[in-house]
C-alpha positions in Angstrom: 71.4 -127.0 20.7 73.8 -124.4 22.4 72.5 -122.6 25.4 75.4 -120.1 25.1 74.6 -116.4 24.0 76.7 -114.6 21.8 77.2 -110.7 21.0 76.2 -109.8 17.3 79.6 -110.1 15.2 81.2 -113.0 17.7 79.4 -116.0 15.7 81.6 -115.6 12.3 83.4 -119.1 11.8 86.1 -117.5 10.0 89.0 -115.2 10.8 88.2 -111.7 12.9 87.6 -108.9 10.8 89.1 -105.6 11.0 86.9 -104.0 13.3 87.6 -107.2 16.0 91.2 -106.8 15.4 91.3 -103.2 16.5 89.1 -104.0 19.2 91.2 -106.7 20.8 94.5 -104.8 20.4 93.0 -101.8 22.2 91.5 -104.2 24.9 94.7 -105.9 25.1 96.7 -102.7 25.2 94.7 -101.5 28.3 94.7 -104.8 29.8 91.1 -105.9 29.4 90.8 -108.4 27.0 88.8 -111.3 27.8 89.3 -114.8 27.6 87.1 -115.6 25.0 88.4 -112.6 22.7 92.0 -113.9 23.5 91.1 -117.6 22.9 89.3 -116.7 19.3 92.2 -114.3 18.6 94.8 -116.9 18.9 92.7 -119.7 17.5 91.5 -117.9 14.1 93.5 -114.4 14.1 96.8 -114.2 12.1 99.5 -112.4 14.2 100.6 -110.4 11.7 97.2 -108.3 11.4 97.5 -107.9 15.1 101.2 -106.8 14.8 100.3 -104.3 12.1 97.6 -103.1 14.1 99.6 -102.8 17.2 102.4 -100.9 15.8 99.9 -98.3 14.6 98.2 -97.6 17.5 101.1 -97.3 19.4 102.9 -94.9 17.4 99.1 -93.3 17.3 99.2 -93.1 21.2 103.2 -91.7 21.6 102.2 -89.1 18.8 98.8 -88.4 20.7 101.1 -87.9 23.7 103.8 -85.9 22.2 101.3 -83.4 21.0 99.1 -83.1 24.1 102.4 -82.3 26.0 103.5 -79.9 23.4 100.4 -78.1 23.8 100.3 -78.0 27.5 103.9 -76.8 27.6 103.0 -73.9 24.7 100.2 -72.7 26.8 102.3 -72.0 29.6 
C-alpha cells in the first residue's frame, strides 16, 4: 500500500500522453517544472516528442510576439 497521492492522469505506467508532453514543455519554458514531472519525462518520455513540441511552441511564441509588436506599432 502506498500513501502517496497522485494527480489525475499521473498514474499511467506508460509513456506520457500528448497533453502531459505539452504541459511539461510549457512548464520547462517558464521554469516551473516540478521534479516529479521532470523525472517522469526523463524516465518514460521520448526525447523526439519533447523536441517537436518545444520547437512548435517556441515558433508559436515568436510569431505571437511579432504579431503583437506589429499590431502595437501600427496603432501609433
